[in-house]
C-alpha angles and dihedrals in degrees: 000000000000111000103165114148094020121127120242134181123225122201092231107020097040124210122008145155128242105238101169139024117188112172106291095356128087123195115205128186116219131175089261094050142281120317131186126220137183115253124258096355096073090063092065094077114340110050138043130183119231088228109079094203091055089049092052090049093051091048090055088050091053090048089052092053093047091051091051090050094048090048089051092050092048092053091046095052096042100042114053091199092060093058088069096055095094089061089067091066114116087225109089124212117259117247092252105024101151126084138212121197128211109223133189108244110265121181095182108134094007121162139153087284099043137041088215130248091148108094145000115323121249117262091255089054095046089051092047094048093047109030100027110029096021095218109202100231094035090059095040120118085232092062119086095211094079087054091053090046091052095050096250094119131022128247088250090054091050092049091050093056087060099053131090092027092311123157132243100142141331090259096054089060104031097107095030090063100017088226127128122196131211090227137217123281108255103190142031132025093326096051111149094020120122120249118234133220114220112181111029119114139170109296095028120128121249118203126197117210134181141155132223123252114275090015129123127243094256087065092060108132140193113246102174142003132192139179110250114236096164131037139171121191096205136236142209093299105032134041119236120260141184122209142162144210090181128122088237101090128111136186121196128222115243092258093050090044095056091057091054100076110184097215090059083074106028131063132177117246099231098032106025093170092057121090097212128139093183110171133357130049100246141043131202119234134193124246087253096057093046090051091051089054092052095047094055092045088055090049088050092048094053110126091019129110085252094054096103093043091050092050094049091044090055091044095048093048091051089051093050095049096035093241119158104227092198093059098037109134129236113265117277101196129140092280094051099052118123109305091224086068097044115207117270120221124216115197110245141185 
Protein backbone atom coordinates (compact mmCIF):
# COMPACT_ATOMS: atom_id res chain seq x y z
CA UNK A 1 0.00 0.00 0.00
CA UNK A 2 1.41 3.39 -1.02
CA UNK A 3 1.18 5.93 1.81
CA UNK A 4 3.71 8.60 0.84
CA UNK A 5 2.79 12.14 1.99
CA UNK A 6 0.40 10.88 4.68
CA UNK A 7 0.73 12.08 8.25
CA UNK A 8 1.66 9.64 11.03
CA UNK A 9 2.04 9.83 14.80
CA UNK A 10 4.93 8.18 16.63
CA UNK A 11 4.79 7.53 20.38
CA UNK A 12 8.17 9.18 20.93
CA UNK A 13 8.81 11.48 17.96
CA UNK A 14 5.27 12.85 17.67
CA UNK A 15 3.74 13.88 14.34
CA UNK A 16 5.57 13.30 11.09
CA UNK A 17 5.08 12.94 7.35
CA UNK A 18 5.97 9.93 5.22
CA UNK A 19 8.33 11.28 2.55
CA UNK A 20 9.56 8.06 0.96
CA UNK A 21 8.45 4.44 0.62
CA UNK A 22 11.00 2.02 -0.80
CA UNK A 23 9.76 -1.56 -0.74
CA UNK A 24 9.65 -2.47 2.97
CA UNK A 25 11.26 0.74 4.29
CA UNK A 26 9.43 3.97 5.12
CA UNK A 27 11.18 7.30 5.64
CA UNK A 28 9.31 9.69 7.93
CA UNK A 29 10.21 13.33 8.57
CA UNK A 30 9.70 14.45 12.16
CA UNK A 31 10.60 17.75 13.78
CA UNK A 32 13.68 16.02 15.22
CA UNK A 33 14.80 14.71 11.81
CA UNK A 34 14.19 11.84 9.41
CA UNK A 35 13.65 8.29 10.69
CA UNK A 36 13.35 4.99 8.83
CA UNK A 37 10.93 2.20 9.70
CA UNK A 38 10.06 -1.23 8.39
CA UNK A 39 6.72 -1.49 6.64
CA UNK A 40 4.26 -2.69 7.78
CA UNK A 41 5.96 -3.81 11.04
CA UNK A 42 6.22 -0.28 12.43
CA UNK A 43 2.42 0.01 12.45
CA UNK A 44 2.14 -2.79 15.02
CA UNK A 45 3.23 -0.55 17.87
CA UNK A 46 5.19 2.56 16.89
CA UNK A 47 3.31 4.35 14.11
CA UNK A 48 -0.30 5.28 13.46
CA UNK A 49 -1.73 7.02 10.41
CA UNK A 50 -4.03 10.00 10.82
CA UNK A 51 -6.47 8.36 8.37
CA UNK A 52 -8.54 5.69 10.17
CA UNK A 53 -9.45 3.87 6.96
CA UNK A 54 -5.79 3.48 6.03
CA UNK A 55 -4.96 2.29 9.55
CA UNK A 56 -7.61 -0.40 9.23
CA UNK A 57 -6.25 -1.49 5.84
CA UNK A 58 -2.69 -1.71 7.15
CA UNK A 59 -3.74 -3.73 10.20
CA UNK A 60 -5.53 -6.16 7.88
CA UNK A 61 -2.35 -6.43 5.82
CA UNK A 62 -0.42 -7.24 9.00
CA UNK A 63 -3.01 -9.87 9.96
CA UNK A 64 -2.66 -11.50 6.54
CA UNK A 65 1.12 -11.64 6.93
CA UNK A 66 0.72 -13.17 10.40
CA UNK A 67 -1.68 -15.80 9.10
CA UNK A 68 0.71 -16.71 6.30
CA UNK A 69 3.57 -16.94 8.79
CA UNK A 70 1.55 -19.16 11.16
CA UNK A 71 0.52 -21.41 8.28
CA UNK A 72 4.14 -21.76 7.19
CA UNK A 73 5.26 -22.59 10.74
CA UNK A 74 2.47 -25.15 11.10
CA UNK A 75 3.53 -26.88 7.89
CA UNK A 76 7.17 -26.74 8.94
CA UNK A 77 6.59 -28.29 12.35
CA UNK A 78 4.08 -30.92 11.22
CA UNK A 79 5.84 -32.08 8.06
CA UNK A 80 9.48 -33.13 8.53
CA UNK A 81 10.18 -32.80 4.81
CA UNK A 82 9.13 -29.17 4.84
CA UNK A 83 11.82 -28.27 7.35
CA UNK A 84 14.48 -28.93 4.73
CA UNK A 85 12.98 -26.50 2.21
CA UNK A 86 15.16 -23.54 3.24
CA UNK A 87 18.18 -25.69 2.35
CA UNK A 88 17.15 -25.56 -1.27
CA UNK A 89 17.74 -21.81 -1.39
CA UNK A 90 20.51 -20.71 -3.73
CA UNK A 91 21.81 -18.43 -0.99
CA UNK A 92 24.23 -20.40 1.16
CA UNK A 93 24.58 -19.80 4.88
CA UNK A 94 27.55 -17.76 5.98
CA UNK A 95 30.28 -19.51 7.92
CA UNK A 96 29.23 -17.77 11.16
CA UNK A 97 25.60 -16.75 10.59
CA UNK A 98 24.32 -16.87 14.18
CA UNK A 99 24.59 -14.03 16.65
CA UNK A 100 25.01 -13.57 20.40
CA UNK A 101 24.20 -10.26 22.08
CA UNK A 102 25.90 -8.79 25.14
CA UNK A 103 23.09 -7.36 27.29
CA UNK A 104 23.24 -5.20 30.39
CA UNK A 105 21.68 -7.04 33.32
CA UNK A 106 17.99 -6.14 33.70
CA UNK A 107 15.77 -7.70 36.35
CA UNK A 108 12.59 -5.95 35.18
CA UNK A 109 9.80 -8.53 35.21
CA UNK A 110 11.98 -11.18 36.86
CA UNK A 111 10.41 -14.25 38.44
CA UNK A 112 11.23 -17.87 39.14
CA UNK A 113 10.59 -18.50 35.42
CA UNK A 114 12.39 -15.50 33.93
CA UNK A 115 15.65 -13.64 34.53
CA UNK A 116 13.89 -10.38 33.60
CA UNK A 117 14.37 -8.20 30.50
CA UNK A 118 10.68 -7.32 30.43
CA UNK A 119 10.27 -4.11 32.41
CA UNK A 120 12.11 -1.45 34.40
CA UNK A 121 15.03 -2.62 36.53
CA UNK A 122 14.79 -2.69 40.31
CA UNK A 123 16.28 0.24 42.23
CA UNK A 124 19.29 -1.88 43.22
CA UNK A 125 20.08 -2.80 39.61
CA UNK A 126 19.58 0.78 38.38
CA UNK A 127 22.09 1.92 41.01
CA UNK A 128 24.52 -0.85 40.05
CA UNK A 129 24.31 -0.20 36.31
CA UNK A 130 24.83 3.55 36.74
CA UNK A 131 26.99 4.19 39.82
CA UNK A 132 28.90 0.91 40.13
CA UNK A 133 29.41 -0.53 36.65
CA UNK A 134 28.84 2.71 34.70
CA UNK A 135 26.95 1.06 31.86
CA UNK A 136 27.15 3.33 28.85
CA UNK A 137 23.46 3.61 27.96
CA UNK A 138 22.30 3.53 31.57
CA UNK A 139 24.48 6.59 32.27
CA UNK A 140 23.49 8.39 29.07
CA UNK A 141 21.61 11.69 29.17
CA UNK A 142 19.14 10.09 26.76
CA UNK A 143 18.20 7.45 29.35
CA UNK A 144 15.53 8.21 31.95
CA UNK A 145 17.08 6.06 34.69
CA UNK A 146 19.69 8.66 35.78
CA UNK A 147 16.87 11.19 36.13
CA UNK A 148 15.07 8.76 38.43
CA UNK A 149 18.23 8.00 40.41
CA UNK A 150 18.81 11.75 40.85
CA UNK A 151 15.24 12.30 42.07
CA UNK A 152 14.07 14.26 39.02
CA UNK A 153 11.24 11.81 38.29
CA UNK A 154 9.40 9.26 40.43
CA UNK A 155 9.42 5.49 40.18
CA UNK A 156 5.82 5.65 38.97
CA UNK A 157 6.78 8.04 36.18
CA UNK A 158 9.65 5.78 35.15
CA UNK A 159 7.37 2.73 35.10
CA UNK A 160 4.81 4.67 33.04
CA UNK A 161 7.42 5.38 30.37
CA UNK A 162 7.85 1.64 29.85
CA UNK A 163 4.15 0.81 29.55
CA UNK A 164 2.18 0.36 26.31
CA UNK A 165 5.24 -0.35 24.18
CA UNK A 166 7.11 2.61 25.66
CA UNK A 167 10.90 2.79 25.66
CA UNK A 168 13.42 2.98 28.49
CA UNK A 169 16.21 0.86 27.04
CA UNK A 170 16.65 -2.12 24.75
CA UNK A 171 17.00 -4.52 27.66
CA UNK A 172 13.73 -3.50 29.33
CA UNK A 173 11.73 -4.61 26.27
CA UNK A 174 13.91 -7.42 24.94
CA UNK A 175 11.63 -10.29 25.99
CA UNK A 176 8.51 -8.18 25.51
CA UNK A 177 9.21 -7.67 21.81
CA UNK A 178 11.68 -10.53 21.17
CA UNK A 179 13.92 -8.09 19.36
CA UNK A 180 17.64 -7.40 19.72
CA UNK A 181 19.18 -4.20 18.38
CA UNK A 182 22.75 -3.66 17.21
CA UNK A 183 22.90 -0.39 19.17
CA UNK A 184 24.26 3.12 18.74
CA UNK A 185 27.93 4.03 19.13
CA UNK A 186 28.21 5.83 22.48
CA UNK A 187 31.84 6.99 22.43
CA UNK A 188 34.62 8.09 20.10
CA UNK A 189 34.58 9.65 16.66
CA UNK A 190 31.55 7.59 15.61
CA UNK A 191 29.44 8.55 18.63
CA UNK A 192 25.76 8.63 17.72
CA UNK A 193 26.13 6.49 14.62
CA UNK A 194 24.11 3.27 14.28
CA UNK A 195 25.83 -0.11 14.43
CA UNK A 196 25.29 -2.65 11.68
CA UNK A 197 24.75 -6.42 11.51
CA UNK A 198 26.55 -8.06 8.61
CA UNK A 199 25.94 -11.80 8.56
CA UNK A 200 22.61 -12.62 10.16
CA UNK A 201 19.81 -14.01 7.99
CA UNK A 202 16.43 -15.70 8.50
CA UNK A 203 16.76 -19.06 10.30
CA UNK A 204 19.86 -17.85 12.15
CA UNK A 205 19.89 -18.33 15.91
CA UNK A 206 19.90 -15.28 18.16
CA UNK A 207 21.39 -15.84 21.62
CA UNK A 208 20.85 -13.33 24.43
CA UNK A 209 23.52 -13.21 27.15
CA UNK A 210 24.14 -11.26 30.34
CA UNK A 211 25.99 -11.52 33.64
CA UNK A 212 24.85 -10.73 37.16
CA UNK A 213 26.03 -7.65 39.06
CA UNK A 214 29.43 -8.11 40.72
CA UNK A 215 30.19 -11.20 38.62
CA UNK A 216 33.09 -11.80 36.25
CA UNK A 217 33.02 -12.32 32.50
CA UNK A 218 33.47 -16.09 32.73
CA UNK A 219 30.08 -16.17 34.52
CA UNK A 220 28.23 -14.69 31.53
CA UNK A 221 25.17 -16.82 30.82
CA UNK A 222 22.51 -17.34 28.16
CA UNK A 223 19.02 -16.32 29.26
CA UNK A 224 17.06 -16.66 26.00
CA UNK A 225 17.34 -17.76 22.37
CA UNK A 226 15.16 -17.43 19.30
CA UNK A 227 15.10 -18.35 15.62
CA UNK A 228 15.42 -15.18 13.55
CA UNK A 229 12.66 -14.61 11.00
CA UNK A 230 13.26 -10.91 10.34
CA UNK A 231 16.54 -9.04 10.19
CA UNK A 232 17.75 -5.61 9.14
CA UNK A 233 21.44 -4.95 8.62
CA UNK A 234 21.23 -1.24 9.41
CA UNK A 235 22.22 1.92 7.54
CA UNK A 236 23.43 5.45 8.21
CA UNK A 237 20.20 6.33 10.05
CA UNK A 238 19.10 3.20 11.91
CA UNK A 239 20.93 0.38 13.65
CA UNK A 240 20.52 -3.21 12.61
CA UNK A 241 18.24 -5.61 14.44
CA UNK A 242 16.98 -9.17 14.59
CA UNK A 243 13.54 -10.21 15.73
CA UNK A 244 11.05 -13.05 15.58
CA UNK A 245 7.40 -13.98 15.68
CA UNK A 246 8.29 -17.63 15.32
CA UNK A 247 7.17 -20.23 17.83
CA UNK A 248 10.85 -21.12 18.20
CA UNK A 249 11.78 -18.81 21.03
CA UNK A 250 12.71 -19.79 24.57
CA UNK A 251 13.58 -17.95 27.75
CA UNK A 252 15.31 -19.72 30.60
CA UNK A 253 14.50 -19.60 34.28
CA UNK A 254 17.22 -18.10 36.51
CA UNK A 255 18.21 -21.59 37.62
CA UNK A 256 18.43 -22.85 34.03
CA UNK A 257 20.19 -19.75 32.73
CA UNK A 258 23.02 -19.90 35.25
CA UNK A 259 23.84 -23.39 33.96
CA UNK A 260 24.15 -22.10 30.37
CA UNK A 261 27.51 -20.34 30.56
CA UNK A 262 28.21 -18.53 27.31
CA UNK A 263 31.95 -19.19 27.37
CA UNK A 264 31.36 -22.93 27.41
CA UNK A 265 30.41 -22.52 23.75
CA UNK A 266 32.33 -19.53 22.42
CA UNK A 267 36.07 -18.91 22.22
CA UNK A 268 38.06 -15.98 20.92
CA UNK A 269 40.10 -16.64 17.80
CA UNK A 270 43.47 -15.34 19.00
CA UNK A 271 43.17 -16.32 22.67
CA UNK A 272 40.71 -19.22 22.78
CA UNK A 273 41.40 -19.92 26.46
CA UNK A 274 40.46 -16.38 27.55
CA UNK A 275 36.88 -15.50 28.51
CA UNK A 276 36.92 -11.88 27.33
CA UNK A 277 34.23 -10.06 25.35
CA UNK A 278 36.21 -6.83 25.01
CA UNK A 279 34.57 -4.38 22.58
CA UNK A 280 31.30 -4.63 20.67
CA UNK A 281 27.80 -5.68 21.63
CA UNK A 282 27.48 -8.83 19.54
CA UNK A 283 29.48 -11.86 18.45
CA UNK A 284 28.93 -14.17 15.52
CA UNK A 285 28.78 -17.92 16.14
CA UNK A 286 28.91 -21.01 13.95
CA UNK A 287 25.99 -23.33 13.29
CA UNK A 288 27.73 -26.01 15.34
CA UNK A 289 28.05 -23.71 18.36
CA UNK A 290 24.40 -22.67 18.01
CA UNK A 291 23.27 -26.29 17.80
CA UNK A 292 25.29 -27.17 20.90
CA UNK A 293 23.50 -24.41 22.80
CA UNK A 294 20.07 -25.61 21.68
CA UNK A 295 20.93 -29.20 22.54
CA UNK A 296 21.86 -28.22 26.09
CA UNK A 297 18.79 -26.01 26.48
CA UNK A 298 16.63 -28.95 25.39
CA UNK A 299 18.34 -31.10 28.00
CA UNK A 300 17.70 -28.50 30.72
CA UNK A 301 14.07 -28.15 29.66
CA UNK A 302 13.26 -31.84 30.10
CA UNK A 303 10.31 -32.38 32.45
CA UNK A 304 9.17 -28.76 32.02
CA UNK A 305 6.28 -27.31 30.04
CA UNK A 306 8.81 -26.16 27.41
CA UNK A 307 10.30 -29.63 26.91
CA UNK A 308 8.57 -30.41 23.60
CA UNK A 309 9.19 -26.95 22.16
CA UNK A 310 12.86 -27.10 23.12
CA UNK A 311 13.22 -30.51 21.48
CA UNK A 312 11.50 -29.34 18.28
CA UNK A 313 13.60 -26.18 18.27
CA UNK A 314 16.83 -28.18 18.39
CA UNK A 315 15.71 -30.72 15.78
CA UNK A 316 14.41 -28.03 13.42
CA UNK A 317 17.65 -26.04 13.65
CA UNK A 318 19.68 -29.17 12.93
CA UNK A 319 17.51 -29.89 9.89
CA UNK A 320 17.85 -26.32 8.62
CA UNK A 321 21.62 -26.37 8.99
CA UNK A 322 22.20 -30.01 7.92
CA UNK A 323 23.75 -30.85 11.27
CA UNK A 324 23.62 -34.47 12.45
CA UNK A 325 22.38 -34.27 16.03
CA UNK A 326 23.83 -37.73 16.75
CA UNK A 327 27.40 -36.70 15.89
CA UNK A 328 27.31 -33.15 17.25
CA UNK A 329 30.50 -32.53 19.21
CA UNK A 330 30.79 -31.32 22.78
CA UNK A 331 31.29 -27.56 23.21
CA UNK A 332 34.81 -26.21 22.71
CA UNK A 333 34.47 -22.75 24.28
CA UNK A 334 36.98 -20.86 26.41
CA UNK A 335 35.88 -22.65 29.59
CA UNK A 336 36.25 -26.03 27.87
CA UNK A 337 39.87 -25.62 26.78
CA UNK A 338 42.53 -28.09 27.90
CA UNK A 339 42.49 -28.22 31.71
CA UNK A 340 46.29 -28.06 31.67
CA UNK A 341 45.91 -24.55 30.28
CA UNK A 342 43.17 -23.30 32.57
CA UNK A 343 40.89 -20.61 31.18
CA UNK A 344 41.85 -17.03 31.85
CA UNK A 345 39.26 -14.45 32.80
CA UNK A 346 39.30 -10.80 31.80
CA UNK A 347 37.04 -8.49 33.78
CA UNK A 348 34.44 -7.05 31.46
CA UNK A 349 31.59 -4.60 31.60
